[in-house]
C-alpha positions as CSV (number, residue, x, y, z in Angstrom):
1,M,0.0,0.0,0.0
2,L,2.9,2.4,0.6
3,P,3.7,2.4,-3.1
4,A,0.1,3.3,-3.9
5,I,0.3,6.2,-1.4
6,A,3.6,7.4,-2.8
7,A,2.2,7.2,-6.4
8,Y,-0.9,9.2,-5.2
9,C,1.2,11.9,-3.6
10,G,3.4,12.1,-6.7
11,L,0.4,12.4,-8.9
12,V,-1.1,15.2,-6.8
13,L,2.2,17.0,-6.7
14,W,2.6,16.7,-10.5
15,A,-1.0,17.9,-11.0
16,V,-0.3,21.0,-8.8
17,W,3.0,21.6,-10.7
18,R,1.1,21.4,-14.0
19,S,-1.7,23.7,-12.6
20,L,-4.3,21.0,-13.0
21,L,-5.0,21.3,-9.3
22,P,-4.7,24.4,-7.2
23,L,-1.8,24.8,-4.7
24,W,-4.2,24.9,-1.7
25,I,-5.0,21.2,-2.4
26,L,-1.7,20.2,-0.8
27,P,-2.4,21.5,2.7
28,A,-6.0,20.6,2.4
29,L,-5.3,17.0,1.6
30,F,-2.8,16.8,4.4
31,A,-5.3,18.3,6.9
32,F,-8.1,16.0,5.6
33,N,-5.9,12.9,6.1
34,L,-5.1,14.1,9.6
35,L,-8.9,14.5,10.2
36,T,-9.5,11.0,8.8
37,F,-6.8,9.5,11.1
38,W,-8.3,11.3,14.1
39,M,-11.8,10.0,13.2
40,Y,-10.5,6.5,13.3
41,W,-8.8,7.2,16.7
42,V,-12.1,8.6,18.0
43,D,-14.0,5.6,16.9
44,K,-11.4,3.2,18.3
45,R,-11.6,5.0,21.7
46,A,-15.4,4.9,21.6
47,A,-15.3,1.1,20.9
48,Q,-13.0,0.6,23.8
49,T,-15.1,2.7,26.3
50,G,-18.6,1.7,25.1
51,Q,-19.4,5.2,23.8
52,W,-21.1,6.4,20.7
53,R,-19.4,5.1,17.6
54,T,-18.6,6.9,14.3
55,P,-20.8,5.4,11.6
56,E,-18.8,3.2,9.2
57,S,-20.4,5.1,6.3
58,T,-18.7,8.3,7.7
59,L,-15.3,6.6,7.7
60,Q,-15.9,5.3,4.2
61,L,-17.0,8.8,2.9
62,L,-13.8,10.3,4.4
63,A,-11.8,7.7,2.4
64,L,-13.7,8.5,-0.8
65,A,-13.2,12.2,-0.4
66,G,-9.4,11.8,-0.3
67,G,-8.7,10.6,3.2
68,W,-7.9,7.0,2.1
69,P,-4.1,7.3,2.9
70,G,-4.9,8.5,6.4
71,A,-7.5,5.8,6.8
72,W,-5.0,3.1,5.8
73,L,-2.4,4.5,8.2
74,A,-4.9,4.6,11.0
75,Q,-5.9,1.0,10.3
76,Q,-2.3,-0.1,10.6
77,V,-1.2,2.1,13.5
78,L,-4.3,1.8,15.6
79,R,-5.2,-1.7,14.5
80,H,-8.8,-0.5,14.0
81,K,-11.0,-1.8,11.2
82,S,-8.0,-3.7,9.8
83,S,-9.5,-7.2,10.0
84,K,-13.2,-6.6,9.4
85,Q,-13.4,-7.8,5.8
86,P,-16.7,-6.2,4.7
87,F,-15.4,-2.8,5.9
88,R,-12.1,-3.4,4.2
89,A,-13.7,-4.3,0.9
90,V,-15.7,-1.1,0.9
91,Y,-12.6,0.9,2.0
92,W,-10.7,-0.4,-1.0
93,L,-13.6,0.4,-3.3
94,M,-13.7,4.0,-1.9
95,A,-9.9,4.3,-2.4
96,A,-10.2,3.0,-6.0
97,L,-13.2,5.2,-6.8
98,H,-11.3,8.3,-5.5
99,G,-8.4,7.4,-7.7
100,L,-10.7,6.9,-10.7
101,L,-12.3,10.3,-10.1
102,L,-9.0,12.0,-9.7
103,G,-7.7,10.4,-12.9
104,A,-10.8,11.4,-14.8
105,W,-10.3,15.0,-13.6
106,L,-6.7,15.1,-14.5
107,F,-6.7,13.1,-17.8
108,W,-10.1,13.8,-19.3
109,P,-10.0,17.5,-20.3
110,P,-13.7,17.6,-21.4
111,L,-14.8,16.7,-17.8
112,R,-12.5,19.3,-16.3
113,A,-13.7,21.9,-18.7
114,S,-17.4,21.2,-18.1
115,L,-16.9,21.2,-14.3
116,T,-14.9,24.5,-14.3
117,A,-17.1,26.3,-16.9
118,W,-19.6,27.5,-14.2
119,R,-17.0,29.7,-12.5
């Protein structure tokens, strides 16, 4: 998984360098991945103490929105949601879907043009 995360980071850096993504996306993605990691930590603590849990759909949406590297790191470091196969399958689907959407944005100019035309 580390090679996939490195490739993702490289792709985002390349896209910023080529002005396909705005510069602010770099700190935003970093902060969003920190938020995702923190949400996993909050859910792990809630599970340990019997408190209100973060819905799995929330964790999956965070992965889809770009927090999949932070989610993977949290799964490894916190040992949370790392062995629950149905959750992991959806997580991988969200990570792949995020990659496909990013790829479509970067490498399919008609999509990018139509989505930025409203500005």
